[in-house]
N, C-alpha and C positions, 0 to 999 in steps of 0.2 A: 498661482497664476500670473502667467506673466503680463504687464501693463501693458493696455491695448487688448488683449481677447478677450472683454467682456463685449466692446467696441465691434471687432470682429467677428464676434459669432452674432454678432446683434445685425448686422449688415449679409452675415449669412441668409438668405433668404430659406433657400433650401432647408439648410441644415434646422432652420428653426419653425419653419413649417412640419420636416418630417418628426422632429421631436413632437413638436403640439398634436400632430397627429395619430402618433407613436402612443403617447399618453392616453385619449382619446380612446383610441383603439382598444386596450390593455381596459379603460374603465367600463365600454359597453362589456367586454369580456367580463369582469367581474360581477357586474353588478345590471347587467340584463333582464337576469330572471326580473328579477327587484323594479326596473321598468315599466314591465308593462302585466295588466292584472290578469290577459287572456292564456288561456294552454297551446302551447305552440304545436299540441297532439293533437287537441282534438279535433274531430273531423266532425263534418257536418254533409248531409246529400241534400238538403235546403237551409237554405238562409231565412229567419225568423226578425222582423226587424220591429222595434216596439210600436212600430207606426202602424201596425198591420198589414204591411207590404213583407213580401218574401221574394228571395231570388234561386237561382241553384248554380253554385259556385262551377267553375271558378270565379268571381266577379272581381271589377276593379276598385278602385280604390273609393269610398266613401266616409260621412263624418263615422261611421260606427269601426271600420276597418280601414285605419290612413293610407294603407298600402296596400288595400284587398284580400283575395283570398285565393288558393292555390286549386287546382280543381278535384281534390278533400276535402272542400269548406275548410283548412285550415288557415285562422290570423298568418298574413304572411309579413306584417309587423313581429309579429310576437315570434315568429319563429327566425326573424335576421336577430334580434335580439337576445334571444335564448341558446342561436347558434353560433352567436360571436366565444362564445365560452368552447363548445366542443371544435370548433375550427381552428383557434389559437394554439388550442391544445397541441390538435395533430401539428400543424406548422413548428409550435414554438420546438417537441419535443423532435421531430424531423430537422430541425436546425441546428439543434442542438446535435442528433448523430451524424449530419452533413460536417458539423465545426470539426468534433473532434477526427473522425477519418482523416480529411483533410490536413488537416497540423498535425496528425502523427504520422501519413506517411508523407506531409512534405518535407515533414523534421528530418526522420528518418532518409529520404534519399538524397536532401540538400546538405546537412551534416557529415552523414555514413560516407558517401557517395561509392563508390567500387559497383561491387555485384547487389548489393543491395537497392542502389539507385539502378540500376538496370533491369533488376527486377519488377519497381514501385514502376519505373515508368512505360515497363510494358504492361504492368496490370490496367494502371492510370490510362494507356492509347488504347487498349483493348476497349474498358467502361465506355470511355469517352466517347468512343467509335458508335456504340447503340444508341438511337434516338431514344433522349429522356422518356419521352412518353410512352415508350411502347417498353422501354424498360421496367418502368411505375406500373405500369398494367398489367407485364408478366409477375412481377411479384405482387401486387397486390393482390389477384385473382390467387396462386401458388398459396398465400396466407390470410383466405376470410377468415379459416375461424376464429382465423386471430381478435377480428374486430379492427379497434382503433390503437392494436399495436402494430397488427400488421399493415395499416395505413403508416406507421410511422416509419416503417420500417422500409414498405415501399420509397417514401417519399424519400427518406435518408439513405437510402440506397444509391440515389442518382445525384449527379452535378455538385457530391465530393471529389468528381478525380479530377474536373479541371481549377478547380479548388487546393488539390495536393500539388498541381503543376507551380499554379501560382506560387504559391509556398515556398517548393523547393528552389522556384529562379532567387526568391528573396530569402532565402536560407544562405545561398552559396554566395548571394552579394556579400550578405552581416558577415557569411563565418570570413572574409577575405579584410574587413573591415581593421585598419590599427584598431582602435582601441580593443576587438576582440584577440586581434596577436598579443599585444600587451597583455591584458588578465593570462594568454593563455601562458605566457615568458615568465608571468608570474606565479606558476603554477597555481593555478582556477581550478578545479576539477570542472569535466565536463558537464556534471548536471549546474554546478555555477554558472558555467558561459549560459549554457542553454536558458535555464530562470531569470541568471541577470540580467543580461545583453541579448539574447535572441528573442528570447517572447518580449521581451519588453523592447523593443523594436520593430519586432512583426504586428505587434498591437493595433499601430494608428492601420498600417492596410488592409489589418483584420475586419476591423471595425465599419471599413465601406464596404469590404468584399461580404461580410456576411447580412450585411442592410439590403443589400442588394439581392444577396439567397433569399432572404426571407420573403422577398416580393415573387421569385420564381420561386418557390415553395409554394405559397398560397395559388398563384398561378395552376403551377401542375395542378394539386386540386381541386382546381375548379374545373379543369381540362377531365378529367377521372369524372369527378359529377356528371359533367357535360356529356360524357361517352354513357352513363348508367353505371358506374362501376361504384357500387356503395357501401361504407364500412360496415353498417345495420340492416343490408337486405331492401329487399321492397315489396312493393305491394302490386300485384295484377288486379285485377278485377273484372273477369271473366264471366259470362252468361253461359245458359244450358249448352249451349253447344263449344263450349269451349273456346270461345274467341273472345279477344280482348273489348271490353267496354271501356278501359282508362289505358295511356300508355302505363309501362312500369314508373312507380311514384317511388321516392324515395323515403324512408319513416325518419332517420335521424334529422333534426331539425338544425343543418350544417350547410351554411353557404356554399359552397361545391355542390351539393347532392340537389341544391334548391336550381341550380342551373338543369335539372335533367328537365325540368317543362320546354325550356327553349325549343327542341327540337321537335315540339307538339304544337306549342303556341306562338310559337312565333310573327305568323302571320295572320290569327283570328284572335287571340288577349296576350296582346305581347307586354302589360305590363306583370309577366306570371314570369317570365324570362327577363322581364325590361329591371325589375327590382336586385332579386340579386346579381344579377349581371355588375349595373351600374356600384353596387357596393365591394362586389369583389375588387374590381377596377376602381374605385377610388381607396380602395385597400393596400392594393397593387401602387396604385402611385406616390401614395404614401412612403412607402418603406422606397422607393426609387427616387423620392425627393430627402428620405434620409442621408441614404448610399452617396446620390450625385455632391448633398448636402457635407458630410464624414468628407469627398472625397476630394473637392476644395481644403476643406480643410487642416488635410494632412500634407496637402502640394507644398514644399518648402520653396515655389514657383509662385504661388497664389499670395495676391492681396488678401487671402481670405483667412491663412494660414492661423492655427491658433500654437503657443510653443505646446512641445510635447507631454509640459505636465499638463495641462489646460485639456489635451486628449487623452492621454491615460486616466485624469478623473470624469470625464464624462464617460467612456466606454468603459471604465470600471462599475459605474454605476449602470448603467444598461443591462452588462454583461452579469453582475448579484441580480436585478430585478428578474434578468432571465431565465437563470439559474433556481433561487427560492420559486419563481412559478412555474416552472419545469419538474423540480422537487419534489415542492407540496401539493399546487393546486392541482398539475400535468396528472403526475404520476394517478391523485387520486382518483381523479376524470380517468382515466387510463383505467385503473381498476373496477370502479364503476359497471361497465358493461358487462361485466356476472355479478347478477346480484343472488342476494339469498332472498328465502322466503321472506323474511322480516322483512327487509331493506323494500323488496317488492313491493307488499302491504303500506308501508310508511308514505312508498313515493305515488299509490294507486289512488290512497287518502287524499294527499297531496292537493294532487290534478282533480279530481270528487270538489273538492273547494274550490278551486277556479273554475271550475265547467258547471257546476250543480251545487251550491250546500247546503248539506243537509241533509243529502241524500245515505240513506243506512248500509250498508255491507250486509249483501244474504248470502256471499259462497265464494267460494277463493277453488280455484283448480287447476292444480297442477299438469299438467300434460308429460308423456312421455311417447317415442313413436320409435320403433325399427330403424328408421329410413332417418332418423335424425337424432344423433348422438345415445343411441337405445337408454337405458338408468343412468349413464352417467351423467346425463346435463339434462335440465326440462325444455322438448321443445317449445312449451309457450306456458306463462303461467298468466292465468285469469281472474281480474276479481272481477265479481256483481255486483252495484248497487240499485236499489230499490230509485229508479227515477222518480223524481217530483215534476218533472214537465210530461209533458205528451204523451213520452215513449216511455213505455213500461220500466223497464232498466239500463243502466248504462255500464259499459264493461270496457274496465281498465287492461288491457293488456299489452305482456313481452315477450315478445319471439325472442327463443333463444334465449333467454333470462337476461336481454339485452337491454339495461334501462331508454336507450339513445334509440331502441326503436320503439319505443311506448306509444299503444295505440289507445286512442279516447275515442270511442265511439259506439252509439245504441242498437246493438246489435246482441245476438245470442249462437256465439262457438259451439256449445256442451249440449243443447238440448232438457234446461232443467228444468222443472213445475216451477215456476217464482209464485203462482198462487197458495202455496200448500208451503212456502216459507218464511219463517221468521227472522228478525234481525237477529245476526251470529252472534253476538253476545262473545262473553272469553272462552278461552280451551284453552288447554297444556301440553296436549300430547303435539308434536313435532312432525312432520309434515315422512321426516324418512323412516320415522319410527312405523308413521301409518304403512310406506309405502313396504317397509322389510315382513311388517305384517300380511300384510296382502300377498306378498309372495310367498311367502310361505304355506298360505291358507289358498293356492292354488296358482296363482299369478306365475309362478316361476316354470310350474308345470305348465299351464298353458304358453305363453314364452316359447319353452322348448319344440314345443309341436305348432307351431305358425313360424309360417313366412314371413310375416307379416300383421303387424300388432301394431295397439295404443292404447297404451295404460294410463289411467285418467285418477286423481288423490281430488276425491271435491270433499270439501269441506263444510256442514251446511248445516242449519236447524232446522228440522220439518218441523212445521206448529204442530203435528200428533206425536211425538216426540219430547221426553222430559230434556234432553241435551243438548247439544252440538256434538254431530257426529263425525266421521271419515267417512267418505264412498272411497274404495279403492274400485275401481274398475279395470276391466280385462276385455277386447274385444276387437277385429276387426276395424281399419282404419274407416271401412267405408260402409261400418252397420252400428256406427256408437251408439244408436236406439237399440240396441240390441245384444246387451255386453253378454259375453259368455261367463267369465267369473263375475261376481257381485259380493263385497265381503264389507258387513257395515263395522265398524267399529267406534266404542268410546270415545269421544274425542277431550273429555272432561279429565281420563283417567291414562291406566296405560294399557288402554286399549283394550282394554275387557269388555265384553258383550256381555248384557244382560238380558232374562227372556223377555224385560218387559219392550226392549227394545228392537229385538228381533220381531217377537212379535208385531207392533206398530209400524216397522218397516215392511213387513210382505204383507202387513193390510194397504200402505199407500204402494207398494208396487202392484197389487192384484186394482185396486183401484183405476190404479193407470191406464192398467191392461185392461179393464173391465168399461171404464168411462165412466165410473160413478161408484155410489159408496157401497159396500160389501155386505156379506153375511161370513160368519166362518162356519162350516162343512164338515170340515175332519182337519184333521191332524195326526202328525207320526213321528217320531223323533227317534232316533241310534244313538247308544252310548258304544263306549270302545276301551278294553285295558289300555292305559297308556304302556305299551312293552310292546312286541314282536317290530315288522317291517311298517303296518299300517297300522302304529299306535294311535291310540285317540289321548284321551281329556281322562280316565275314567270314569266314576258317578259325578265330580264334579261340574260338567259340561257336556253334553253331548256334542256329537260331531258333526251332525248336522238335523234340521228340522224341516219338515216340509208341512205347508198350511195348501188349504183347498177353500176357495173362494165361490159365491155366486153374488150377483146384485140382490141389494136386498132392497130397490125401490121397482122393480119390473119383474110382474108375478110370473109372463108367459117367457123370460131370460133360462135359461137351462145351460148355458154357456161357463165352463166350473176353469177359474185361474188357479192353475197351481205352481205356487210360491217355496225355492227352498232357502233355508239361508244357514249361516254357517260354514264348514267348510267345502260345503258340497255344494254349493247355492251355483244356479245358471240362472240363464235367462225364466222366465215367464211361459207357462205352459199352458195355453188358452187348449181347452177341448168342450165335448158336448155330453153331460149326463140325461139327456133324452128327458128325464123328470123333475122335477123341483125337489132338492132335498132342504130334512129340516138341520133352521142355527144349534150350532153348539150354546152352553151358555156363551154370556158375555164375558164374565170372567173363567172363562173353562183358562187352565193353562197346562198343558201337557208337559213342560218340564217339572215340574212340582211332584209329578203325579211316582217319579223313580224314588224320590226321597221315603216316600209312604211305603213303596213297594220294600224297597233296601230295607225300612225299621221293621215290617212282618215278615221276614224271611231270604230276603233278596242277598243279604249283606250275610246270613249263615250257609246260603246257600252256594255262595262263591268263595265263602273257607271250606264251604267242606271239598270244591272240588281243588282248591290251593291244597288241602290234605294229599287228595289222590294226585297230584303234580300238574295239574293243570291248572295257568295262569292267565293264560291269555284269554278274553270273554269278551261280548257282546251281550249287549241287550237291543232288543227293538218295542217301541211303541206304537200302538195307535189306538185312536179313539172308535169305539164304534156303540152305535145306539140298538139294541135289543131288549125285546117287549117294552118300547118305551123307557129302557132308563138307560141312563149314558152310563159306559163304561169302556174303560180302556184297560187292554187286552197289552203287560207285557212279558216280553219273553224271552230269557234270558239263553246262551247259546254257550256252547262250547268252541273255542278257536283255539287247532282243528281239531274235530272230533265230533263227532253223530251227536250226542247230548245237549237237550235242550229242556226247558224246562217251560210252559207262561203261568203270569199269573192275569190274574181279573180284578180289577181298580172298581168300586162301586164309588162314583165321584157323590153323588148322593149320602152314603153313608159314612165313609172313607175306610171300608172293609176293605183287606184283601184275602183273595184265597185263592190258594193255588189249585191250578186243575189242571196239572196230570202227577 
């Protein structure tokens, strides 16, 4: 550094304040989440305070929420601190894109000249003639599916044209400088001229230019938020007549999106818009100070000008920090917008520890919809925890599997029965495997026959079942409580069902349908050979099982709930039997009957059929009470063909007899 550079830099108040402000903003972006104990996404319809009072949001600043809360009850200070990371990720990546485009096209036009210059100038004039806000709005809407990356492209695709024209003018001036002509005369290659002389001479001017561009990028991001264009979607609360109860609110904790409340609360609850507005204005002011300080430091006629070496060192340090932040921190933040199930669960647990420490995980639901990415991407990830507060549950949701759109609130979107649930515990099967098994068990056929559908993969531990299970449910989006396909899978194995799981799950569904404890009054099952167009699983596993239940505690209730399990499962059917029916023994298992029949004649019959060229068969079993004795009739049927043979299994003695 040249003697006196330190003194001139200290006298450059704008540069010093700008550098201090940028360092402070960077620190908040890096360590903001650690500076706030509150969760930025926790929504509260009513705020209860330790002194016994309560308020309805939005609330003004107080000792519990220093910057107040927004209309959804979220802490404004937490959203400011957490939002700095997301805000500056977008600004930094967009600024890098702007800088690359401006330098590339500016150098191309100014150095090459001729047709390249004319073409670049035509394009930059056309882009510069479109208002930046309008162009950014159009690009952001067109790329809304790409969340953060779409906003980076939208903000980076504007503003660079003016920068390219500035760079072009500087390049044309530097290209004619005597030292460049001398280097060319000495045989220096074009690449050497550009890197050693041109870019070094451009660096001081670019330093000030892009400091000002950072403020302009942040301001443009805030303007998009003010207009209600969000990178992670919005929330609309409506009443029964589909009328909005609250304005569209941002999901992501991001400064520009927080300004969306300004249009609704500027004259009623000013702090909702005042807080993010002041923060954004202060950040833009800091970047403008840095730009003004850089201009004075690089002006050779200014009393505050620094030596080229000092400016270069300062510029390289800031560029290195920006590149490191953009490549490592920024890219990681941008990639996090598409969460895996495991990452979403980890973030959900962290959010719960901030909001209600100690809450237990009860269920996880992955939702897919025909009108939202279909099966390519979840429409939403929901995680339900048993609440230790005044509410029953706490839900952590991720719309579109987007980390920045996280919701933390006490509500239920999936109509689950939490009273019958136990803490989830551990499982081994992944969600994609469960979905694939659900597709094979009837889900694909339902989707192909339905114009609009909702598929849910529910991971849950029912108190009546021995292990955590997946339920793969397919239904109409408007009738989620009445699924058309309902598949039960063991989550601790590779999707294998057991008779105990099917029986226990059918009992739970019947209790929900009839509203109380039930008794089993009938059962049937169907097996089929594993060949043919409609092949099954042979004798190893039934294609479908059907159970019939009645209320156990109401003597005059003659309703019957029929529940299907397995590949043929569907909605619970409730009918009326007119009279009470006798309950089957509690230990009765219709699926174990086929094994006994196979050993005492069934296997021999199928072998005889195979010898006659009949390899496709089915077996149907149903429980029957005759003369006070429980019996199960198992009928083997040739497919195709008229042949059938019934067997009778006596549960009391275990004896099998062929009845034909």
